[in-house]
C-alpha positions, 0 to 999 in steps of 0.5 A: 245903337251902340252901348257898351255894357261898361258904360250904359245899362240898356234894360231900362231903354228897353223895358220903356221901349216896350211901355211905349209900344204898348201905348202906341206912342212913336218910339223906336222898335227893338228889332233886335236886341244883344246886350252883352255886346251892349248893341241894339237894332232899332227901328228908324225916327229919321233925322229931324228934331223938332229943334231943327224945324222949329229954327228954321219955320216958326210958323210950325210951331201950333201944329208941332205943338199940338202934336207933343201935347196931345202925344203926352196926355195919351203917355200920362193917361195911357201909362198909368197901368205902368208907371208903377212900375218906374222908379219914383221921381222922390224928395231924394232924387228931387234934392239932388237934381237941385244940388246940381245948381248949387254944386256944378254951376255956382260952385264948380263954373262960378266959384260962388260961396254960400254962407249960413244964411245964404244956404237957409235961403237956399234949403227953403226954395229947395223946400218950396220946389220939391213941396211943389212937385210931391203935391202933384198928381203922379204919373208916368214922366218921360222925364227929357220931353223936348225939341231934341228929343222929338222927332218930325215924323210923317206920321204918328207925330211926334217920334219918341227919343231919350226915354231910359231915365222915366220915373212915376212924377209930378203932372207938370214936369214933362209939360214943362220941358216941351214948353219952356224948352233949353234950346227954344224959348217962345213968348210966356203967352204963347207958353201959358196958351199952350199950357192952358191947351194940355190943361184942357185935355186933362180928364175932368176927374184930374180937373175938378181937383185941380183948379186952373189957377192951381194947375199954374203954381204946379206948372211954374214951380215945376219948371224952376226946379227943372230949369236950376236942374238943367242950368248945373247939368250944363255946368257938370257937361262943361266940367266933367265931362268936357261939353262947354257948348252947352254953357251958352244955353245956360242964361236962357234957361234960368231966364225963365225962373227970372220971369217969375219974379213978380208972381213968386216972391218966395222964389226971391233969394235964387232969382236975386242970386240968377240976376246979381251973380249967376248971369253977370259971372256966366257973361265972364266965363265964357 
């Protein structure tokens, strides 16, 4: 890894890599580190992403997702010993992430202005999504657990990458990242069956506290928060970092929110905004 110190701080990567190694999960091991110059020598997890394997052969999905769910459950269970040492996924961070959709996708990219009524409705949606996140059991959260950061490995599958932004946060966050992926999409019924596999793997004491319907609400509203954030990040990558290719992933990402409409009338404002202004605007600007 080449991470110039003036641009990247390697310490969070080193710290979380140590936690994952202690959890006996398959993540890069630190062989040598030169933090002064920003060089790390890491063990190799190969070059085959989950995304590549899934797009090449969808029949591999049940096995790959079973492995990823098993690793995620282990991360949460064993990560309980380390999660208090991570930054908190708190109210401030959750709201900042939601602001990325408002500011970068709606504002910078689509030039959508919010009047006073729209701002009030937007704040109401944000309040709902933040409360949903904070109400969940707080666990060790990878924060970007999806098909581009999981590597297909011959043993100990999956290999886990890009974990330096780990936080202590909501139970369902990484599960949403995995199953409602911004880069590959599965039928809603299949997503929910995989989510139930995760739910059934939780400790009995957690399932006793969270009935299945409550778990579903946590999961689906957590997805709305993540997908608003991700769509905003894709717009920021285009305008701030000169990476327009990510805009192609915005419609898929926001479609997960639109499909929640029948179950969550409290999301009416943001869903109507996506359907009537954001997605038509994306067609005009891509």
